[in-house]
MINUMAR-524092 format. One record per residue (C-alpha): residue number from 1; x, y, z. Coordinates in nm, 3 decimals. Layout:
N
+------+---------+---------+---------+
| resi |      c1 |      c2 |      c3 |
+------+---------+---------+---------+
|  NUM |       X |       Y |       Z |
...
+------+---------+---------+---------+
***
This chain:
470
+------+---------+---------+---------+
| resi |      c1 |      c2 |      c3 |
+------+---------+---------+---------+
|    1 |   2.037 |   0.324 |  -1.886 |
|    2 |   2.181 |   0.610 |  -1.684 |
|    3 |   2.027 |   0.823 |  -1.409 |
|    4 |   2.064 |   1.141 |  -1.612 |
|    5 |   1.826 |   1.033 |  -1.888 |
|    6 |   1.460 |   1.109 |  -1.948 |
|    7 |   1.368 |   0.742 |  -1.988 |
|    8 |   1.515 |   0.664 |  -1.645 |
|    9 |   1.353 |   0.956 |  -1.465 |
|   10 |   1.006 |   0.952 |  -1.621 |
|   11 |   0.965 |   0.583 |  -1.705 |
|   12 |   1.188 |   0.344 |  -1.514 |
|   13 |   1.212 |   0.533 |  -1.182 |
|   14 |   0.848 |   0.638 |  -1.179 |
|   15 |   0.731 |   0.282 |  -1.250 |
|   16 |   0.973 |   0.130 |  -0.998 |
|   17 |   0.857 |   0.362 |  -0.719 |
|   18 |   0.493 |   0.294 |  -0.802 |
|   19 |   0.537 |  -0.085 |  -0.792 |
|   20 |   0.759 |  -0.068 |  -0.483 |
|   21 |   0.520 |   0.138 |  -0.271 |
|   22 |   0.210 |  -0.055 |  -0.374 |
|   23 |   0.375 |  -0.387 |  -0.288 |
|   24 |   0.342 |  -0.536 |   0.064 |
|   25 |   0.636 |  -0.468 |   0.296 |
|   26 |   0.753 |  -0.830 |   0.281 |
|   27 |   0.762 |  -0.822 |  -0.099 |
|   28 |   0.959 |  -0.499 |  -0.140 |
|   29 |   1.301 |  -0.664 |  -0.149 |
|   30 |   1.173 |  -0.891 |  -0.425 |
|   31 |   1.048 |  -0.587 |  -0.616 |
|   32 |   1.385 |  -0.414 |  -0.579 |
|   33 |   1.566 |  -0.729 |  -0.689 |
|   34 |   1.349 |  -0.759 |  -0.999 |
|   35 |   1.366 |  -0.393 |  -1.104 |
|   36 |   1.742 |  -0.388 |  -1.040 |
|   37 |   1.791 |  -0.685 |  -1.272 |
|   38 |   1.578 |  -0.507 |  -1.531 |
|   39 |   1.790 |  -0.194 |  -1.489 |
|   40 |   2.113 |  -0.389 |  -1.528 |
|   41 |   1.991 |  -0.593 |  -1.821 |
|   42 |   1.850 |  -0.295 |  -2.010 |
|   43 |   2.154 |  -0.270 |  -2.234 |
|   44 |   2.334 |  -0.599 |  -2.161 |
|   45 |   2.081 |  -0.878 |  -2.088 |
|   46 |   2.337 |  -1.157 |  -2.135 |
|   47 |   2.555 |  -1.026 |  -1.853 |
|   48 |   2.271 |  -1.077 |  -1.607 |
|   49 |   2.384 |  -1.442 |  -1.610 |
|   50 |   2.734 |  -1.342 |  -1.494 |
|   51 |   2.588 |  -1.135 |  -1.213 |
|   52 |   2.347 |  -1.408 |  -1.101 |
|   53 |   2.622 |  -1.671 |  -1.098 |
|   54 |   2.827 |  -1.438 |  -0.877 |
|   55 |   2.530 |  -1.382 |  -0.647 |
|   56 |   2.430 |  -1.748 |  -0.617 |
|   57 |   2.785 |  -1.875 |  -0.566 |
|   58 |   2.860 |  -1.621 |  -0.290 |
|   59 |   2.523 |  -1.694 |  -0.129 |
|   60 |   2.588 |  -2.071 |  -0.122 |
|   61 |   2.949 |  -2.037 |  -0.010 |
|   62 |   2.828 |  -1.812 |   0.269 |
|   63 |   2.650 |  -2.101 |   0.443 |
|   64 |   2.965 |  -2.312 |   0.447 |
|   65 |   3.180 |  -2.023 |   0.564 |
|   66 |   2.941 |  -1.964 |   0.853 |
|   67 |   2.899 |  -2.336 |   0.929 |
|   68 |   3.270 |  -2.405 |   0.975 |
|   69 |   3.388 |  -2.063 |   1.097 |
|   70 |   3.417 |  -2.175 |   1.462 |
|   71 |   3.436 |  -2.555 |   1.443 |
|   72 |   3.676 |  -2.582 |   1.148 |
|   73 |   3.839 |  -2.244 |   1.072 |
|   74 |   4.066 |  -2.381 |   0.799 |
|   75 |   3.773 |  -2.528 |   0.612 |
|   76 |   3.583 |  -2.202 |   0.652 |
|   77 |   3.884 |  -2.014 |   0.515 |
|   78 |   3.895 |  -2.250 |   0.218 |
|   79 |   3.533 |  -2.174 |   0.131 |
|   80 |   3.600 |  -1.803 |   0.174 |
|   81 |   3.895 |  -1.819 |  -0.066 |
|   82 |   3.691 |  -2.023 |  -0.314 |
|   83 |   3.412 |  -1.767 |  -0.305 |
|   84 |   3.653 |  -1.478 |  -0.358 |
|   85 |   3.819 |  -1.663 |  -0.645 |
|   86 |   3.487 |  -1.722 |  -0.821 |
|   87 |   3.395 |  -1.354 |  -0.791 |
|   88 |   3.738 |  -1.234 |  -0.901 |
|   89 |   3.754 |  -1.477 |  -1.193 |
|   90 |   3.474 |  -1.295 |  -1.375 |
|   91 |   3.635 |  -0.956 |  -1.310 |
|   92 |   3.980 |  -1.075 |  -1.420 |
|   93 |   3.846 |  -1.238 |  -1.735 |
|   94 |   3.621 |  -0.963 |  -1.865 |
|   95 |   3.831 |  -0.668 |  -1.755 |
|   96 |   4.190 |  -0.786 |  -1.789 |
|   97 |   4.212 |  -1.091 |  -2.018 |
|   98 |   4.262 |  -0.895 |  -2.340 |
|   99 |   4.503 |  -0.656 |  -2.167 |
|  100 |   4.729 |  -0.943 |  -2.062 |
|  101 |   4.704 |  -1.114 |  -2.400 |
|  102 |   4.788 |  -0.794 |  -2.591 |
|  103 |   5.094 |  -0.735 |  -2.376 |
|  104 |   5.209 |  -1.098 |  -2.378 |
|  105 |   5.181 |  -1.094 |  -2.758 |
|  106 |   5.461 |  -0.836 |  -2.763 |
|  107 |   5.699 |  -1.117 |  -2.661 |
|  108 |   5.829 |  -1.272 |  -2.986 |
|  109 |   5.759 |  -1.638 |  -2.904 |
|  110 |   5.406 |  -1.546 |  -2.785 |
|  111 |   5.317 |  -1.324 |  -3.079 |
|  112 |   5.052 |  -1.569 |  -3.197 |
|  113 |   4.831 |  -1.488 |  -2.898 |
|  114 |   4.519 |  -1.296 |  -2.999 |
|  115 |   4.267 |  -1.106 |  -2.786 |
|  116 |   3.904 |  -1.213 |  -2.785 |
|  117 |   3.710 |  -1.009 |  -3.037 |
|  118 |   3.404 |  -0.830 |  -2.902 |
|  119 |   3.476 |  -0.901 |  -2.535 |
|  120 |   3.290 |  -0.629 |  -2.347 |
|  121 |   3.323 |  -0.530 |  -1.984 |
|  122 |   3.002 |  -0.593 |  -1.791 |
|  123 |   2.884 |  -0.259 |  -1.654 |
|  124 |   2.948 |  -0.216 |  -1.283 |
|  125 |   3.134 |  -0.547 |  -1.241 |
|  126 |   3.420 |  -0.380 |  -1.052 |
|  127 |   3.173 |  -0.244 |  -0.798 |
|  128 |   2.945 |  -0.541 |  -0.739 |
|  129 |   3.243 |  -0.779 |  -0.726 |
|  130 |   3.391 |  -0.578 |  -0.438 |
|  131 |   3.054 |  -0.574 |  -0.262 |
|  132 |   3.023 |  -0.952 |  -0.286 |
|  133 |   3.379 |  -0.995 |  -0.159 |
|  134 |   3.312 |  -0.767 |   0.139 |
|  135 |   3.021 |  -0.992 |   0.240 |
|  136 |   3.230 |  -1.308 |   0.203 |
|  137 |   3.529 |  -1.172 |   0.396 |
|  138 |   3.320 |  -1.012 |   0.671 |
|  139 |   3.131 |  -1.339 |   0.714 |
|  140 |   3.457 |  -1.529 |   0.754 |
|  141 |   3.581 |  -1.273 |   1.007 |
|  142 |   3.259 |  -1.296 |   1.204 |
|  143 |   3.177 |  -0.930 |   1.141 |
|  144 |   2.837 |  -1.011 |   0.996 |
|  145 |   2.580 |  -1.292 |   1.003 |
|  146 |   2.500 |  -1.515 |   0.708 |
|  147 |   2.212 |  -1.394 |   0.493 |
|  148 |   1.966 |  -1.682 |   0.468 |
|  149 |   1.733 |  -1.523 |   0.214 |
|  150 |   1.868 |  -1.521 |  -0.138 |
|  151 |   1.630 |  -1.244 |  -0.245 |
|  152 |   1.765 |  -1.016 |   0.027 |
|  153 |   2.123 |  -1.102 |  -0.068 |
|  154 |   2.048 |  -1.053 |  -0.436 |
|  155 |   1.890 |  -0.717 |  -0.357 |
|  156 |   2.208 |  -0.611 |  -0.176 |
|  157 |   2.432 |  -0.699 |  -0.471 |
|  158 |   2.210 |  -0.571 |  -0.752 |
|  159 |   2.057 |  -0.265 |  -0.583 |
|  160 |   2.033 |  -0.035 |  -0.883 |
|  161 |   2.095 |   0.305 |  -0.717 |
|  162 |   2.460 |   0.217 |  -0.651 |
|  163 |   2.509 |  -0.079 |  -0.882 |
|  164 |   2.685 |   0.093 |  -1.171 |
|  165 |   2.936 |   0.325 |  -1.000 |
|  166 |   2.903 |   0.293 |  -0.626 |
|  167 |   2.937 |   0.395 |  -0.357 |
|  168 |   3.069 |   0.050 |  -0.270 |
|  169 |   2.829 |  -0.059 |   0.005 |
|  170 |   2.957 |  -0.312 |   0.253 |
|  171 |   2.702 |  -0.575 |   0.349 |
|  172 |   2.730 |  -0.505 |   0.721 |
|  173 |   2.634 |  -0.142 |   0.658 |
|  174 |   2.295 |  -0.237 |   0.510 |
|  175 |   2.227 |  -0.575 |   0.672 |
|  176 |   1.966 |  -0.435 |   0.910 |
|  177 |   1.815 |  -0.218 |   0.637 |
|  178 |   1.758 |  -0.521 |   0.415 |
|  179 |   1.549 |  -0.674 |   0.692 |
|  180 |   1.373 |  -0.358 |   0.810 |
|  181 |   1.393 |   0.001 |   0.689 |
|  182 |   1.182 |   0.309 |   0.744 |
|  183 |   0.984 |   0.488 |   0.475 |
|  184 |   0.879 |   0.841 |   0.563 |
|  185 |   0.776 |   1.147 |   0.367 |
|  186 |   1.067 |   1.360 |   0.500 |
|  187 |   1.315 |   1.084 |   0.412 |
|  188 |   1.168 |   1.048 |   0.063 |
|  189 |   1.174 |   1.427 |   0.015 |
|  190 |   1.540 |   1.447 |   0.123 |
|  191 |   1.613 |   1.172 |  -0.129 |
|  192 |   1.447 |   1.373 |  -0.406 |
|  193 |   1.648 |   1.682 |  -0.310 |
|  194 |   1.973 |   1.485 |  -0.304 |
|  195 |   1.894 |   1.326 |  -0.640 |
|  196 |   1.830 |   1.670 |  -0.791 |
|  197 |   2.159 |   1.801 |  -0.651 |
|  198 |   2.337 |   1.515 |  -0.826 |
|  199 |   2.141 |   1.576 |  -1.145 |
|  200 |   2.249 |   1.942 |  -1.147 |
|  201 |   2.611 |   1.840 |  -1.090 |
|  202 |   2.602 |   1.595 |  -1.380 |
|  203 |   2.384 |   1.768 |  -1.640 |
|  204 |   2.452 |   2.137 |  -1.582 |
|  205 |   2.810 |   2.135 |  -1.455 |
|  206 |   2.998 |   1.812 |  -1.543 |
|  207 |   2.867 |   1.785 |  -1.899 |
|  208 |   2.925 |   2.157 |  -1.961 |
|  209 |   3.282 |   2.156 |  -1.833 |
|  210 |   3.346 |   1.832 |  -2.025 |
|  211 |   3.241 |   2.005 |  -2.348 |
|  212 |   3.476 |   2.292 |  -2.270 |
|  213 |   3.761 |   2.052 |  -2.196 |
|  214 |   3.694 |   1.867 |  -2.522 |
|  215 |   3.713 |   2.197 |  -2.710 |
|  216 |   4.051 |   2.283 |  -2.560 |
|  217 |   4.177 |   1.930 |  -2.626 |
|  218 |   4.086 |   1.959 |  -2.993 |
|  219 |   4.244 |   2.305 |  -3.007 |
|  220 |   4.561 |   2.166 |  -2.849 |
|  221 |   4.606 |   1.934 |  -3.146 |
|  222 |   4.593 |   2.231 |  -3.382 |
|  223 |   4.754 |   2.516 |  -3.190 |
|  224 |   4.902 |   2.413 |  -2.852 |
|  225 |   4.944 |   2.682 |  -2.587 |
|  226 |   5.037 |   2.686 |  -2.220 |
|  227 |   4.696 |   2.821 |  -2.114 |
|  228 |   4.513 |   2.572 |  -2.338 |
|  229 |   4.705 |   2.279 |  -2.187 |
|  230 |   4.624 |   2.396 |  -1.834 |
|  231 |   4.259 |   2.433 |  -1.931 |
|  232 |   4.246 |   2.069 |  -2.044 |
|  233 |   4.366 |   1.957 |  -1.701 |
|  234 |   4.149 |   2.204 |  -1.509 |
|  235 |   3.837 |   2.107 |  -1.701 |
|  236 |   3.887 |   1.734 |  -1.647 |
|  237 |   3.966 |   1.795 |  -1.278 |
|  238 |   3.626 |   1.959 |  -1.239 |
|  239 |   3.449 |   1.718 |  -1.474 |
|  240 |   3.545 |   1.402 |  -1.289 |
|  241 |   3.452 |   1.552 |  -0.952 |
|  242 |   3.108 |   1.679 |  -1.053 |
|  243 |   3.038 |   1.371 |  -1.264 |
|  244 |   3.133 |   1.116 |  -0.999 |
|  245 |   3.012 |   1.304 |  -0.691 |
|  246 |   2.694 |   1.381 |  -0.886 |
|  247 |   2.641 |   1.008 |  -0.941 |
|  248 |   2.703 |   0.941 |  -0.571 |
|  249 |   2.453 |   1.212 |  -0.474 |
|  250 |   2.194 |   1.060 |  -0.705 |
|  251 |   2.264 |   0.710 |  -0.571 |
|  252 |   2.228 |   0.827 |  -0.210 |
|  253 |   1.909 |   1.013 |  -0.301 |
|  254 |   1.759 |   0.713 |  -0.479 |
|  255 |   1.852 |   0.494 |  -0.184 |
|  256 |   1.656 |   0.721 |   0.051 |
|  257 |   1.354 |   0.706 |  -0.180 |
|  258 |   1.356 |   0.329 |  -0.127 |
|  259 |   1.428 |   0.353 |   0.246 |
|  260 |   1.807 |   0.297 |   0.243 |
|  261 |   2.081 |   0.512 |   0.391 |
|  262 |   2.414 |   0.483 |   0.211 |
|  263 |   2.736 |   0.624 |   0.350 |
|  264 |   2.880 |   0.941 |   0.199 |
|  265 |   3.133 |   0.894 |  -0.080 |
|  266 |   3.280 |   1.246 |  -0.108 |
|  267 |   3.375 |   1.517 |   0.139 |
|  268 |   3.490 |   1.817 |  -0.066 |
|  269 |   3.813 |   1.649 |  -0.182 |
|  270 |   3.950 |   1.961 |  -0.349 |
|  271 |   3.966 |   2.126 |  -0.007 |
|  272 |   4.234 |   1.874 |   0.092 |
|  273 |   4.563 |   1.994 |   0.237 |
|  274 |   4.762 |   1.688 |   0.132 |
|  275 |   4.727 |   1.379 |  -0.084 |
|  276 |   4.670 |   1.175 |   0.232 |
|  277 |   4.382 |   1.409 |   0.315 |
|  278 |   4.254 |   1.392 |  -0.043 |
|  279 |   4.215 |   1.015 |  -0.032 |
|  280 |   4.020 |   1.044 |   0.290 |
|  281 |   3.774 |   1.266 |   0.103 |
|  282 |   3.761 |   1.119 |  -0.251 |
|  283 |   3.572 |   0.796 |  -0.334 |
|  284 |   3.561 |   0.721 |   0.037 |
|  285 |   3.397 |   0.382 |  -0.010 |
|  286 |   3.681 |   0.256 |  -0.233 |
|  287 |   3.953 |   0.389 |  -0.001 |
|  288 |   3.775 |   0.227 |   0.293 |
|  289 |   3.746 |  -0.104 |   0.107 |
|  290 |   4.117 |  -0.122 |   0.025 |
|  291 |   4.213 |  -0.015 |   0.377 |
|  292 |   3.996 |  -0.278 |   0.546 |
|  293 |   4.045 |  -0.569 |   0.308 |
|  294 |   4.402 |  -0.517 |   0.181 |
|  295 |   4.607 |  -0.263 |   0.377 |
|  296 |   4.518 |  -0.368 |   0.732 |
|  297 |   4.532 |  -0.747 |   0.663 |
|  298 |   4.881 |  -0.694 |   0.518 |
|  299 |   4.983 |  -0.538 |   0.848 |
|  300 |   4.903 |  -0.172 |   0.787 |
|  301 |   5.155 |   0.042 |   0.974 |
|  302 |   5.206 |  -0.207 |   1.258 |
|  303 |   5.518 |  -0.386 |   1.130 |
|  304 |   5.766 |  -0.108 |   1.072 |
|  305 |   5.824 |   0.161 |   0.814 |
|  306 |   5.949 |  -0.063 |   0.533 |
|  307 |   5.648 |  -0.294 |   0.565 |
|  308 |   5.413 |   0.004 |   0.571 |
|  309 |   5.560 |   0.140 |   0.248 |
|  310 |   5.531 |  -0.204 |   0.091 |
|  311 |   5.166 |  -0.223 |   0.194 |
|  312 |   5.097 |   0.120 |   0.047 |
|  313 |   5.262 |   0.008 |  -0.277 |
|  314 |   5.046 |  -0.306 |  -0.294 |
|  315 |   4.728 |  -0.108 |  -0.229 |
|  316 |   4.806 |   0.146 |  -0.496 |
|  317 |   4.912 |  -0.111 |  -0.752 |
|  318 |   4.571 |  -0.273 |  -0.700 |
|  319 |   4.388 |   0.062 |  -0.691 |
|  320 |   4.539 |   0.169 |  -1.020 |
|  321 |   4.469 |  -0.166 |  -1.183 |
|  322 |   4.114 |  -0.171 |  -1.045 |
|  323 |   4.038 |   0.147 |  -1.235 |
|  324 |   4.120 |   0.000 |  -1.573 |
|  325 |   4.320 |  -0.242 |  -1.785 |
|  326 |   4.559 |   0.018 |  -1.919 |
|  327 |   4.913 |   0.122 |  -1.837 |
|  328 |   4.813 |   0.479 |  -1.759 |
|  329 |   4.604 |   0.357 |  -1.464 |
|  330 |   4.899 |   0.161 |  -1.329 |
|  331 |   5.113 |   0.472 |  -1.370 |
|  332 |   4.843 |   0.676 |  -1.197 |
|  333 |   4.845 |   0.433 |  -0.902 |
|  334 |   5.226 |   0.444 |  -0.886 |
|  335 |   5.217 |   0.825 |  -0.893 |
|  336 |   4.991 |   0.847 |  -0.587 |
|  337 |   5.183 |   0.567 |  -0.417 |
|  338 |   5.505 |   0.771 |  -0.441 |
|  339 |   5.334 |   1.087 |  -0.317 |
|  340 |   5.177 |   0.909 |  -0.019 |
|  341 |   5.509 |   0.748 |   0.079 |
|  342 |   5.685 |   1.084 |   0.055 |
|  343 |   5.417 |   1.237 |   0.276 |
|  344 |   5.450 |   0.955 |   0.528 |
|  345 |   5.829 |   0.996 |   0.529 |
|  346 |   5.857 |   1.371 |   0.585 |
|  347 |   5.633 |   1.594 |   0.371 |
|  348 |   5.315 |   1.559 |   0.574 |
|  349 |   5.480 |   1.712 |   0.882 |
|  350 |   5.607 |   2.003 |   0.671 |
|  351 |   5.260 |   2.058 |   0.524 |
|  352 |   5.107 |   2.072 |   0.873 |
|  353 |   5.343 |   2.359 |   0.960 |
|  354 |   5.296 |   2.541 |   0.629 |
|  355 |   5.024 |   2.803 |   0.572 |
|  356 |   4.694 |   2.643 |   0.476 |
|  357 |   4.700 |   2.816 |   0.135 |
|  358 |   5.037 |   2.660 |   0.054 |
|  359 |   4.932 |   2.307 |   0.150 |
|  360 |   4.608 |   2.340 |  -0.047 |
|  361 |   4.791 |   2.465 |  -0.353 |
|  362 |   5.033 |   2.172 |  -0.333 |
|  363 |   4.743 |   1.926 |  -0.302 |
|  364 |   4.549 |   2.079 |  -0.592 |
|  365 |   4.849 |   2.073 |  -0.823 |
|  366 |   4.937 |   1.715 |  -0.728 |
|  367 |   4.575 |   1.607 |  -0.779 |
|  368 |   4.550 |   1.782 |  -1.116 |
|  369 |   4.869 |   1.618 |  -1.246 |
|  370 |   4.727 |   1.286 |  -1.129 |
|  371 |   4.408 |   1.344 |  -1.329 |
|  372 |   4.621 |   1.417 |  -1.636 |
|  373 |   4.771 |   1.068 |  -1.607 |
|  374 |   4.426 |   0.921 |  -1.542 |
|  375 |   4.261 |   1.094 |  -1.838 |
|  376 |   4.498 |   0.989 |  -2.115 |
|  377 |   4.510 |   0.617 |  -2.187 |
|  378 |   4.753 |   0.723 |  -2.461 |
|  379 |   5.049 |   0.809 |  -2.237 |
|  380 |   5.229 |   0.994 |  -2.516 |
|  381 |   4.929 |   1.225 |  -2.564 |
|  382 |   4.922 |   1.294 |  -2.191 |
|  383 |   5.293 |   1.370 |  -2.193 |
|  384 |   5.239 |   1.616 |  -2.479 |
|  385 |   4.986 |   1.808 |  -2.271 |
|  386 |   5.210 |   1.794 |  -1.963 |
|  387 |   5.513 |   1.946 |  -2.134 |
|  388 |   5.289 |   2.206 |  -2.300 |
|  389 |   5.175 |   2.319 |  -1.955 |
|  390 |   5.529 |   2.445 |  -1.900 |
|  391 |   5.589 |   2.590 |  -2.244 |
|  392 |   5.824 |   2.319 |  -2.369 |
|  393 |   5.928 |   2.353 |  -2.729 |
|  394 |   5.871 |   2.727 |  -2.731 |
|  395 |   5.492 |   2.708 |  -2.763 |
|  396 |   5.316 |   3.041 |  -2.693 |
|  397 |   5.167 |   3.118 |  -2.353 |
|  398 |   4.830 |   3.188 |  -2.513 |
|  399 |   4.667 |   3.312 |  -2.831 |
|  400 |   4.364 |   3.534 |  -2.878 |
|  401 |   4.127 |   3.241 |  -2.939 |
|  402 |   4.227 |   3.064 |  -2.618 |
|  403 |   4.215 |   3.384 |  -2.412 |
|  404 |   3.869 |   3.469 |  -2.544 |
|  405 |   3.731 |   3.121 |  -2.473 |
|  406 |   3.870 |   3.127 |  -2.120 |
|  407 |   3.714 |   3.468 |  -2.054 |
|  408 |   3.373 |   3.376 |  -2.191 |
|  409 |   3.363 |   3.066 |  -1.969 |
|  410 |   3.470 |   3.238 |  -1.648 |
|  411 |   3.119 |   3.206 |  -1.501 |
|  412 |   3.121 |   2.828 |  -1.558 |
|  413 |   3.468 |   2.801 |  -1.407 |
|  414 |   3.360 |   3.012 |  -1.108 |
|  415 |   3.060 |   2.784 |  -1.054 |
|  416 |   3.294 |   2.484 |  -1.061 |
|  417 |   3.528 |   2.643 |  -0.808 |
|  418 |   3.245 |   2.740 |  -0.573 |
|  419 |   3.070 |   2.406 |  -0.612 |
|  420 |   3.386 |   2.222 |  -0.510 |
|  421 |   3.380 |   2.390 |  -0.169 |
|  422 |   3.143 |   2.369 |   0.130 |
|  423 |   3.071 |   2.742 |   0.117 |
|  424 |   2.747 |   2.728 |  -0.089 |
|  425 |   2.604 |   2.473 |   0.156 |
|  426 |   2.713 |   2.683 |   0.453 |
|  427 |   2.559 |   2.993 |   0.294 |
|  428 |   2.230 |   2.806 |   0.246 |
|  429 |   2.231 |   2.685 |   0.607 |
|  430 |   2.303 |   3.039 |   0.726 |
|  431 |   2.011 |   3.179 |   0.526 |
|  432 |   1.780 |   2.905 |   0.654 |
|  433 |   1.874 |   2.988 |   1.013 |
|  434 |   1.825 |   3.362 |   0.956 |
|  435 |   1.520 |   3.348 |   0.730 |
|  436 |   1.282 |   3.055 |   0.774 |
|  437 |   1.113 |   3.142 |   0.445 |
|  438 |   1.423 |   3.018 |   0.262 |
|  439 |   1.356 |   2.664 |   0.387 |
|  440 |   0.996 |   2.681 |   0.268 |
|  441 |   1.115 |   2.797 |  -0.074 |
|  442 |   1.352 |   2.500 |  -0.102 |
|  443 |   1.098 |   2.288 |  -0.299 |
|  444 |   1.066 |   2.575 |  -0.546 |
|  445 |   1.443 |   2.588 |  -0.597 |
|  446 |   1.463 |   2.210 |  -0.634 |
|  447 |   1.173 |   2.204 |  -0.882 |
|  448 |   1.329 |   2.484 |  -1.085 |
|  449 |   1.664 |   2.305 |  -1.098 |
|  450 |   1.491 |   1.982 |  -1.200 |
|  451 |   1.299 |   2.152 |  -1.481 |
|  452 |   1.618 |   2.318 |  -1.605 |
|  453 |   1.801 |   1.983 |  -1.609 |
|  454 |   1.514 |   1.819 |  -1.797 |
|  455 |   1.519 |   2.097 |  -2.056 |
|  456 |   1.889 |   2.026 |  -2.111 |
|  457 |   1.827 |   1.652 |  -2.135 |
|  458 |   1.563 |   1.695 |  -2.406 |
|  459 |   1.828 |   1.802 |  -2.658 |
|  460 |   2.127 |   1.617 |  -2.514 |
|  461 |   2.298 |   1.309 |  -2.647 |
|  462 |   2.384 |   0.998 |  -2.441 |
|  463 |   2.634 |   1.102 |  -2.174 |
|  464 |   2.728 |   0.817 |  -1.940 |
|  465 |   2.899 |   0.875 |  -1.609 |
|  466 |   3.277 |   0.849 |  -1.621 |
|  467 |   3.285 |   0.560 |  -1.373 |
|  468 |   3.016 |   0.382 |  -1.577 |
|  469 |   3.294 |   0.195 |  -1.760 |
|  470 |   3.478 |   0.075 |  -1.448 |
+------+---------+---------+---------+
***
């Protein structure tokens, strides 16, 4: 089940809100826990067992970590490591076992190794595993208190608004909200507005630009052109932003409907002036997680330049591998690792002195090439598009079909460009400040956008979020 589906909006969400708000305050975590398990098990009921084992083991280990944290730190550390290992074991098995077996089988004397047939990746396991680990590690560090109620802890791990694709919520950020959170009409209304913004991003923009990108990709296989190759990259660059930021908007909006406040996960990343700046704006919760639980514990930038570069390399090896069990993701991580090290070494200072337009153009091009690596699990296919972007092999710059299709989609591309910037929001805020009637008409705009999205969903096919498979 995905947020951008009629069954979720008109059946699951409506029923969940009705049960939640009719339940007593003390029972609302239990309601959320139950409906979240239902949400998760909708398509994969057997994998609920994996999730519950992860929840129960981390919950039990938490008591021992807390018990010995001061009196016997080594023993506490042992329980922390055991808890992390249990959580990671499920992730490593389901996500990476077949990848390792397939690659080991390339070695002649290991050629008899066979992957497990039908081994599926549990949806959202990469996200809820990191959430469980953040609780375990923070508890060991003394940054949070042990959660004594398993229902509250289970609610934190399984909370359906951000279960499938984040944002990755650290336990200490919602600890107080699990115990006591406010439910007000303005907060609920802001949640509905935010959810509708995400729905528009996903249904009207991301899915539309994805269809256009798919068209150019198919055309590239028949008649490659420079413009067509660039359009493949441009379309995916916009698709992944509106798809993923749309999911995050919907998750934040749903959280508010149930009284939670989640941290922002995107801050107009395509306005970045460097790759360093980009990763402060894109998937903020993941960047924060790796910084706090990998980069800083390794020493961060405190132990000299060589150690800092090593730490960056470790983080980006893990970041690439976290995204998927495929060599292109490792290459993608290595690509950004190299760029970040170059910026740390000398480029960042040059970008600060350069005109803002130059630094933004550099960042956009570097980001787009990164998405090309990310998009193609078949590295050879990605390389074919890359060389076509520069006219290798004498391919034409464009043909009439490509030019026509670019021109007839200029409005969609313009919407993507504008929507990737803060200017529409600033324009809205300006109009609200100048004309109070605009604020009163906001529900009308939101309702109209919602109805338009629903009309699209009536005839649409299943379109999961891109990060649904991570």
